[in-house]
C-alpha positions as CSV (number, residue, x, y, z in Angstrom):
1,M,89.4,86.4,57.4
2,V,86.8,83.7,56.7
3,S,84.8,82.5,59.6
4,T,85.2,79.0,60.6
5,S,82.3,79.1,63.1
6,P,79.6,76.3,62.1
7,S,76.1,77.5,61.1
8,L,73.1,76.8,63.3
9,P,71.0,74.3,61.5
10,I,67.3,75.1,61.3
11,A,66.1,73.0,58.2
12,K,67.1,70.3,55.8
13,A,66.9,69.9,52.2
14,K,69.4,67.9,50.7
15,D,71.9,69.3,53.3
16,E,71.3,71.1,56.4
17,I,70.6,74.9,56.2
18,G,71.7,77.1,59.0
19,V,72.2,80.6,60.2
20,L,75.8,81.8,60.5
21,P,76.3,83.1,64.0
22,K,78.2,86.2,62.8
23,M,75.4,87.0,60.3
24,A,72.7,86.4,62.7
25,N,72.5,90.1,63.9
26,R,71.6,91.0,60.3
27,H,68.1,90.2,61.2
28,G,65.6,87.8,59.9
29,L,61.9,87.0,59.1
30,I,59.7,84.2,59.7
31,A,56.6,84.4,57.8
32,G,53.5,82.3,56.8
33,A,49.8,81.5,57.4
34,T,48.3,80.7,60.6
35,G,49.0,76.9,61.4
36,T,52.0,76.4,58.9
37,G,54.6,76.2,61.6
38,K,56.1,79.6,62.4
39,T,56.0,79.1,66.1
40,V,58.2,75.8,65.8
41,T,60.5,77.6,63.6
42,L,60.8,80.4,66.2
43,R,61.5,77.7,68.8
44,V,64.1,76.0,66.7
45,L,66.0,79.3,66.2
46,A,65.7,80.1,69.9
47,E,67.3,76.7,71.0
48,Q,70.0,77.0,68.4
49,F,71.1,80.5,69.6
50,S,70.9,79.4,73.2
51,N,73.2,76.6,72.4
52,I,76.0,79.0,71.5
53,G,75.4,81.4,74.4
54,V,73.3,83.9,72.8
55,P,70.3,85.2,75.1
56,V,67.0,85.3,73.3
57,F,63.9,87.5,74.2
58,M,60.6,86.4,72.6
59,A,56.9,86.9,73.3
60,D,54.6,84.0,73.9
61,V,51.4,85.1,72.3
62,K,49.5,81.9,72.2
63,G,50.8,80.3,75.3
64,D,52.5,77.5,73.6
65,L,56.2,78.3,74.2
66,S,56.5,77.8,78.0
67,G,57.6,74.3,77.7
68,I,61.2,75.2,76.6
69,P,62.8,74.4,80.0
70,F,61.9,70.8,79.6
71,P,63.1,68.1,77.3
72,G,60.8,67.1,74.4
73,G,59.9,63.9,73.1
74,E,56.3,63.7,73.9
75,N,54.9,64.7,70.7
76,P,54.6,62.0,68.0
77,K,54.9,64.5,65.1
78,V,58.3,65.4,66.4
79,L,59.4,61.9,66.8
80,D,58.3,61.3,63.2
81,R,60.3,64.3,62.0
82,V,63.4,63.2,63.6
83,K,63.1,59.7,61.8
84,Q,62.1,61.4,58.5
85,L,65.3,63.4,58.4
86,G,67.6,60.6,59.8
87,L,68.8,62.6,62.8
88,A,70.7,59.8,64.3
89,D,72.5,62.0,67.1
90,F,69.3,64.1,68.0
91,N,68.6,64.3,71.6
92,F,65.9,65.9,73.6
93,E,66.8,68.8,76.3
94,G,65.4,71.8,78.0
95,Y,66.7,75.3,77.9
96,P,67.4,78.0,80.7
97,A,64.2,80.1,80.6
98,V,63.1,83.2,82.7
99,F,59.4,84.1,82.5
100,W,58.0,87.8,82.4
101,D,54.6,89.2,82.4
102,V,53.5,92.8,82.2
103,F,50.7,91.9,84.6
104,G,52.9,90.2,87.0
105,E,50.8,87.0,87.0
106,Q,52.8,84.4,85.1
107,G,56.2,85.8,85.2
108,H,58.3,88.5,86.8
109,P,56.6,91.8,86.4
110,V,57.7,94.1,83.7
111,R,57.6,97.8,84.2
112,A,58.7,101.1,82.5
113,T,58.4,104.7,83.7
114,N,56.6,107.2,81.8
115,S,59.7,109.3,81.4
116,E,61.5,106.4,79.8
117,M,58.5,105.7,77.5
118,G,58.2,109.2,76.3
119,P,55.3,111.3,74.9
120,L,55.7,109.8,71.3
121,L,55.3,106.3,72.2
122,L,52.8,107.1,75.0
123,S,50.6,108.8,72.4
124,R,50.4,105.8,70.3
125,I,49.5,103.7,73.3
126,L,46.8,106.4,74.2
127,N,45.6,106.6,70.6
128,L,45.9,110.3,70.5
129,N,45.7,112.6,67.5
130,E,48.3,115.0,66.5
131,I,47.0,117.7,68.5
132,Q,46.6,115.7,71.6
133,S,50.0,114.2,71.3
134,G,51.5,117.9,71.1
135,V,49.8,118.8,74.4
136,L,51.1,115.6,75.9
137,T,54.6,116.6,74.7
138,L,54.1,119.9,76.4
139,A,53.1,118.3,79.6
140,F,56.3,116.4,79.7
141,K,58.2,119.4,79.0
142,I,56.6,121.4,81.8
143,A,57.4,118.4,84.0
144,D,61.1,118.4,83.1
145,D,61.3,122.3,83.5
146,N,60.2,122.0,87.0
147,G,62.0,118.9,88.2
148,L,58.9,116.7,88.4
149,L,59.5,112.8,87.7
150,L,56.8,111.1,85.6
151,L,57.1,107.6,86.8
152,D,53.6,105.9,87.0
153,L,50.2,106.5,85.6
154,K,49.0,108.7,88.7
155,D,52.0,111.1,88.0
156,L,50.9,111.5,84.5
157,R,47.3,112.2,85.4
158,A,48.3,114.6,88.2
159,M,50.6,116.4,85.6
160,A,47.8,116.5,83.0
161,Q,45.4,118.0,85.6
162,F,47.9,120.5,86.7
163,V,48.7,121.7,83.2
164,G,45.0,121.8,82.3
165,D,44.1,123.8,85.3
166,N,46.8,126.4,84.6
167,A,46.6,126.5,81.0
168,E,46.4,130.2,80.8
169,Q,49.6,130.9,82.8
170,F,51.5,128.2,80.6
171,K,50.2,129.6,77.3
172,T,52.8,132.4,76.8
173,Q,55.8,130.1,77.4
174,Y,54.6,126.7,76.1
175,G,51.7,127.5,73.8
176,N,48.0,126.8,73.7
177,I,46.8,123.8,75.9
178,S,43.2,123.2,75.1
179,A,40.8,121.7,77.7
180,A,39.5,119.1,75.1
181,S,43.0,117.7,74.7
182,I,43.6,117.4,78.4
183,G,40.3,115.6,78.6
184,A,41.0,113.2,75.9
185,I,44.4,112.4,77.5
186,Q,42.7,111.8,80.9
187,R,40.0,109.7,79.3
188,N,42.6,107.4,77.5
189,L,44.7,107.3,80.6
190,L,41.8,106.0,82.6
191,T,41.0,103.4,79.9
192,L,44.7,102.3,79.9
193,E,44.5,101.9,83.7
194,Q,41.5,99.8,83.6
195,Q,43.2,97.5,80.9
196,G,46.0,97.0,83.3
197,G,48.5,99.7,82.1
198,D,48.8,100.9,85.8
199,K,50.8,97.7,86.5
200,F,53.3,98.3,83.5
201,F,54.0,101.9,84.4
202,G,56.3,102.3,87.4
203,E,59.2,101.1,89.4
204,P,61.4,99.1,89.6
205,A,61.9,99.6,85.8
206,L,63.1,96.5,83.8
207,N,66.9,96.6,83.6
208,L,67.7,95.4,80.1
209,Q,71.0,93.7,81.4
210,D,68.7,91.0,83.1
211,L,67.7,89.9,79.7
212,M,71.2,89.2,78.5
213,Q,72.3,86.4,80.7
214,T,73.8,82.9,80.3
215,N,73.6,79.9,82.7
216,A,76.2,78.0,84.4
217,G,76.7,75.7,81.5
218,G,77.1,78.6,79.0
219,K,73.6,78.5,77.5
220,G,71.9,81.7,76.5
221,V,68.8,82.4,78.7
222,I,65.5,82.2,76.7
223,N,63.5,85.2,78.1
224,I,59.7,84.5,77.5
225,I,57.2,87.3,78.1
226,T,53.7,85.9,78.5
227,A,51.6,87.9,76.0
228,D,48.2,86.1,75.6
229,K,46.6,88.7,77.9
230,L,48.9,91.4,76.8
231,M,47.6,90.9,73.2
232,Q,44.2,91.9,74.2
233,S,45.6,95.3,74.1
234,P,47.7,95.4,70.8
235,R,48.9,98.9,70.9
236,L,50.3,98.4,74.2
237,Y,51.9,95.2,73.1
238,A,53.5,96.6,70.0
239,T,54.6,99.8,71.8
240,F,56.1,97.9,74.6
241,L,58.2,95.8,72.4
242,L,59.2,98.9,70.4
243,W,60.2,100.7,73.6
244,M,62.5,97.7,74.6
245,L,64.2,97.9,71.2
246,A,64.7,101.6,71.6
247,E,66.3,101.0,75.1
248,L,68.4,98.3,73.8
249,F,69.6,100.7,71.0
250,E,70.4,103.5,73.3
251,Q,72.1,101.4,76.2
252,L,74.2,98.9,74.5
253,P,77.6,100.1,73.0
254,E,78.7,99.7,69.4
255,V,80.3,96.3,68.8
256,G,80.7,96.4,65.0
257,D,80.4,92.8,63.4
258,P,80.8,90.5,66.4
259,P,81.4,86.7,65.9
260,K,77.8,86.1,67.4
261,P,75.0,88.4,68.5
262,K,74.7,89.7,72.1
263,L,70.9,89.2,71.9
264,I,68.2,88.0,69.7
265,F,65.0,89.7,69.7
266,F,61.9,87.9,68.3
267,F,59.0,90.2,67.4
268,D,55.8,88.1,66.9
269,E,52.8,89.5,65.4
270,A,55.1,92.2,63.8
271,H,52.2,93.6,61.5
272,L,51.0,95.3,64.9
273,L,54.1,97.4,64.8
274,F,53.3,99.2,61.7
275,Q,49.5,99.2,61.9
276,D,48.3,102.8,61.7
277,V,51.7,104.1,62.8
278,P,52.4,107.7,62.4
279,K,55.0,108.4,59.6
280,I,57.4,110.0,62.1
281,L,57.3,106.8,64.3
282,E,57.7,104.6,61.2
283,E,60.8,106.5,60.4
284,K,62.2,106.0,63.9
285,I,61.3,102.2,63.8
286,E,63.2,101.9,60.5
287,Q,66.2,103.9,62.0
288,V,66.3,101.3,65.0
289,V,66.3,98.2,62.9
290,R,68.9,99.6,60.6
291,L,71.4,100.7,63.3
292,I,70.7,98.2,66.1
293,R,72.6,95.6,64.4
294,S,75.9,97.4,65.1
295,K,74.9,96.9,68.8
296,G,75.0,93.1,68.5
297,V,71.3,92.8,68.5
298,G,69.4,90.7,65.8
299,I,65.7,91.3,65.3
300,Y,63.5,88.5,63.9
301,F,60.1,89.5,62.8
302,I,57.2,86.9,62.8
303,T,54.2,87.8,60.8
304,Q,51.6,86.2,58.5
305,N,52.5,88.3,55.4
306,P,56.0,89.7,54.7
307,L,54.4,92.6,53.0
308,D,52.9,93.5,56.5
309,L,56.3,95.2,57.0
310,P,57.5,98.4,55.2
311,E,60.0,97.8,52.3
312,T,62.6,99.7,53.9
313,V,62.6,97.3,56.9
314,L,61.8,94.1,54.9
315,G,65.1,94.8,52.8
316,Q,67.1,94.6,56.0
317,L,66.1,91.2,56.8
318,G,68.8,88.8,55.6
319,N,67.7,85.6,57.2
320,R,64.3,84.3,55.9
321,V,62.1,81.4,56.5
322,Q,58.8,81.5,54.4
323,H,56.0,79.2,55.2
324,A,53.1,78.5,53.1
325,L,50.8,81.2,51.9
326,R,47.2,80.5,50.7
327,A,46.1,82.1,47.3
328,F,42.4,81.7,47.2
329,T,41.6,85.2,45.7
330,P,43.4,87.4,43.1
331,R,44.7,89.5,45.8
332,D,46.2,86.5,47.5
333,Q,47.8,85.6,44.5
334,K,49.4,89.0,44.1
335,T,50.8,88.7,47.7
336,V,52.2,85.2,46.9
337,K,54.2,86.5,43.8
338,A,55.4,89.6,45.7
339,A,56.5,87.2,48.7
340,A,58.4,85.1,46.2
341,D,59.9,88.1,44.5
342,T,61.7,89.0,47.8
343,F,63.9,85.9,47.6
344,R,67.1,85.4,45.5
345,P,65.9,83.2,42.7
346,N,66.7,79.5,42.5
347,P,66.5,78.4,38.7
348,K,65.4,74.9,40.0
349,L,62.5,76.2,41.9
350,D,59.3,78.0,41.1
351,V,59.1,79.9,44.3
352,A,55.6,81.4,43.9
353,K,54.3,77.9,43.2
354,A,56.0,76.4,46.0
355,I,54.7,78.8,48.5
356,T,51.2,77.5,48.0
357,E,52.3,74.0,48.1
358,L,54.3,73.9,51.3
359,A,53.2,71.5,53.9
360,V,53.0,72.2,57.6
361,G,56.7,72.3,59.0
362,E,58.0,72.8,55.4
363,A,59.4,76.2,54.2
364,L,61.3,78.2,51.8
365,V,64.7,79.2,53.4
366,S,67.4,81.6,52.4
367,V,70.1,82.8,54.8
368,L,73.2,84.9,54.5
369,D,76.5,83.4,53.4
370,E,80.0,84.2,54.7
371,K,80.1,87.4,52.6
372,G,76.8,88.6,53.6
373,S,74.9,87.8,50.4
374,P,71.5,85.8,50.5
375,T,71.7,82.1,49.4
376,K,69.6,80.7,46.8
377,V,66.2,79.9,48.2
378,E,65.6,76.3,48.9
379,R,62.7,74.3,49.8
380,A,63.2,72.4,53.2
381,L,61.8,70.8,56.2
382,I,62.1,72.8,59.5
383,L,64.2,70.6,62.0
384,P,62.4,69.3,65.1
385,P,62.7,71.2,68.3
386,H,64.4,69.6,71.2
387,S,62.4,71.1,74.0
388,R,58.8,70.2,75.2
389,L,56.0,71.5,72.9
390,T,53.4,70.8,75.8
391,P,52.9,74.1,77.8
392,L,53.9,74.1,81.5
393,T,51.6,73.3,84.3
394,P,50.9,76.3,86.8
395,E,52.9,74.5,89.3
396,E,55.8,74.0,87.0
397,R,55.8,77.7,86.0
398,A,55.5,78.9,89.6
399,K,58.5,76.6,90.5
400,I,60.5,78.1,87.6
401,I,59.7,81.6,88.4
402,Q,60.4,81.2,92.2
403,G,63.7,79.4,91.5
404,S,64.9,82.5,89.1
405,P,67.9,84.6,90.6
406,L,65.5,87.6,89.7
407,Y,62.9,86.4,91.9
408,G,61.9,89.0,94.7
409,H,63.4,92.0,92.9
410,Y,60.8,92.9,90.5
411,E,58.1,91.5,92.5
412,K,58.5,94.4,95.0
413,T,57.0,97.8,93.9
414,V,58.7,101.1,94.5
415,D,56.7,104.4,94.7
416,R,59.3,107.3,95.4
417,E,58.3,110.7,95.5
418,S,57.4,112.0,92.0
419,A,55.0,114.4,90.3
420,F,51.9,113.2,92.0
421,E,53.3,113.4,95.5
422,K,55.0,116.8,94.8
423,L,51.9,118.3,93.2
424,K,49.7,117.0,96.1
425,A,52.0,118.4,98.6
426,R,52.1,121.7,96.9
427,T,48.3,121.9,96.8
428,E,48.2,121.3,100.6
429,E,50.9,124.0,101.2
430,R,48.8,126.5,99.1
431,K,45.9,125.8,101.2
432,M,47.7,126.6,104.2
433,E,49.2,129.7,102.7
434,T,45.7,130.7,101.8
435,K,44.6,130.5,105.3
436,E,47.5,132.5,106.5
437,V,46.9,135.1,104.0
438,S,43.3,135.5,104.9
439,S,44.2,136.1,108.5
440,A,47.3,138.5,107.6
441,K,46.2,140.7,104.7
442,G,48.9,142.5,103.1
443,R,51.4,139.7,103.2
444,T,53.5,139.6,100.1
445,A,52.6,135.8,99.5
446,A,48.9,136.9,99.1
447,Q,49.9,138.4,95.9
448,R,51.6,135.4,94.4
449,S,49.7,132.9,92.3
450,P,49.7,129.2,92.9
451,V,51.4,128.6,89.6
452,G,54.0,131.2,90.0
453,D,54.7,129.8,93.3
454,L,54.9,126.3,92.2
455,V,56.9,127.1,88.9
456,G,59.4,129.3,90.9
457,A,60.1,126.7,93.6
458,M,60.5,123.9,91.1
459,A,62.6,125.9,88.8
460,K,65.1,126.4,91.6
461,S,64.8,122.7,92.3
462,A,65.5,121.8,88.6
463,A,68.4,124.2,88.3
464,H,70.1,122.4,91.1
465,A,69.2,119.0,89.9
466,I,70.6,119.6,86.4
467,G,74.0,119.6,87.9
468,S,73.4,116.6,90.0
469,Q,73.0,112.6,89.3
470,I,69.2,112.9,90.1
471,G,68.9,115.7,87.6
472,R,70.1,113.6,84.7
473,Q,67.2,111.2,85.5
474,I,64.7,114.0,84.6
475,I,66.3,116.1,82.1
476,R,65.1,115.0,78.6
477,G,66.3,116.6,75.2
478,V,69.0,115.7,72.7
479,L,70.4,113.2,75.2
480,G,67.1,111.4,75.5
481,S,65.7,108.5,73.8
482,L,65.0,108.2,70.2
483,F,61.4,108.4,71.1
484,G,61.3,111.4,73.4
485,G,61.9,109.3,76.5
486,G,64.3,110.1,79.6
487,R,67.1,107.9,80.5
488,R,67.8,106.3,83.9
489,R,71.2,107.0,85.0
């Protein structure tokens, strides 16, 4: 059956060009040099998805997306574009928005636990080499086997110290654990903490369902994570967004080909995702991109150069907007030609030449048609946004945050008993036992090693936990995340 749903207009050539809602979860690309109009294109797409009740998630890496909750009209360039395109029925309006911030300063705090993130993604954040990453994976395994929850950074530091201090006892069961690797992990954890990572790892962890809301009028909520400060730690930024994609993939049910997406996820500065990424992680990313569309999630990558993305990922991006690229050097010229070759040809258009001639706010556009085939590329003007381009004042932002139905939930931190508290308590117990042993020689407890005592006690706890609801929070393995993380239940 042919869909009768109207397209979501984003640009205009001779006629309007728009994305079909039922094809929107087949991903997209917004590319172009700095200052060519990518952010406005992102905003226009976000507004259109919100209009049909599709929630949106995007990062505000430059601080210029926050005006979305208010009607536009204050920018003369926008007014000129409205007249230029003859948009007689155009109106300015604001959109429902929720602000998030890893550091909890300009939005609701965003947190994840170490267990959810998993050793593979954490290794990337910590910039660990292969051997160090293997030791971190062992630390997670030992924690799981002994029923120790790894929630925040102090849990992970305590666990690393415990594993390092008792490496000889763990050697037979788990393999070699070098002091140098433990030292590297601890140093990098300290660096991450100094960069503000201690605010990100912990509870309450983000409930992804909170990103998938509509307002009373049926518009999709636009979730904006403030990322200007986060971008100072590019690995944390890229890995955080990748974790979110993995969580969405794991949590959401299969929906096949829905009439419209359940969520649109914009990944700005997408080149950071694939920068110096290990092959195993790149393969996992490609897997998520390929399969998450069946969960009703569309991913739209924003980057300067489309060739920043692996070919296997680029080939899955059906809806494309290419802004201008510069061709000052032979290498630039090769890049332009390669970018042009990714489009379905249009006999009436020299795509490679057009890419270098595009004005600000102008783009080459190709979208998927009703049958899922890319349309011929057209040169077009991006439609003007309806919302305000001017960023929010601190007072306006604070009012929106405090008026959110989520306000108060994520602002309160939770620090339940986990690895740090259990290891600390066990250390205190051992001190007391040592005193008792010294005053009563010959007691059986005197012959037990601290590690044997701890592992024995914790193993019993873990065995009991496996059959319980709490146990499923800490048992990782084939049922864990694609990236080696644990699941909240």
